[in-house]
C-alpha positions, 0 to 999 in steps of 0.5 A: 652278476652286478658289478659295483660301480663305485669305489673303495675308500679307506681313511685313518688317522693318528692319534687314534681318538682324532675325529674324521669327516667325510663329505661328498656324494655320501657322508661319513664320519669316522674311520673307513675301512674299504667303505663303498663310495659312489664315484665323486669328489669327497672332502675329508677333514681330520681334526683333534683337540690340540692338533693342527686340523687337516683337510684334503679333497679326494676324487674317487673313480669307478673301480678305484681303491684309495687309501689315505693315512693322516697323521696329525701334528701337535699345535705349538700355540695350544701346547704353549698356551696350555702350559702357561695356564698350568704354571699360572694355575700353580702360581695361584694355589690352583693345584687341581687346575695346574694338575689338569692342564699339565696332564693335558700338555703331556697327552700332546707332548709326554717329553715336556719337562716343564709340564712334568715340572708343574705336575710334580710340584702340584702333586706335592701339594695335593699329597700325591707323593707317587706322582711327584717322584715319578714327575720330579724324577722326569724333571730332574733328568730333563735338566730342570729342578723342583721347588716344594713347600716344607716346614723347618723346626727351628727350635724344638723346645719352642716347638716352632717351625718356619715355611720354607721351600726346597729346590731339588736339582740333580747336584743339590737341595737348596733351601730358602725362607718362603716369600715374606718370611724370616727363618734361619736354615742351611742354604745348600745340601750338596749330594757330593758332601753326603756320606750316603745317598740322599733320600727324601721322605714324606711326614710318614717316613715313606721314601719319595725319591 
């Protein structure tokens, strides 16, 4: 009977959507599972968006079974740059880009409190109150606060309203006039002074937090 004179090569990587490239006596792309390969030296390169790429040389002998499992590490510089761009997009009013970039950060680091903060504030501006509630909760649990724009009705008889900002933290809701405006508003509502738990609703009365 004929006997295979090469070796068997198994290559995997996490995250699963990362790319694998194998070059040598023969070339492959993608995950290898006990792939028959001629003996020789192979170069394995694995990479993924937002991750530090890795390369490794493998020498495969006849009759050898070789397995290598790669675990890519998040590129901290890519993560920091994406977060900075997300925060800048939110500040400039580009909520779509802020949402896209903050989601990109969270796909690499799901525990990023600053990214949850950007996503919460951008989602509120887009009217996505479910996303706002989820990400505001994670932001506050992470020790930060969220700031959202509101309108304060100061005089019902004149039907006037002033743009204000509400900053929600784990202890209180602090109110401030929007930059460049004048208004008369309470400065802070401390949860401890309230007779009932604080509940925030959207304009339709739907509970948000």
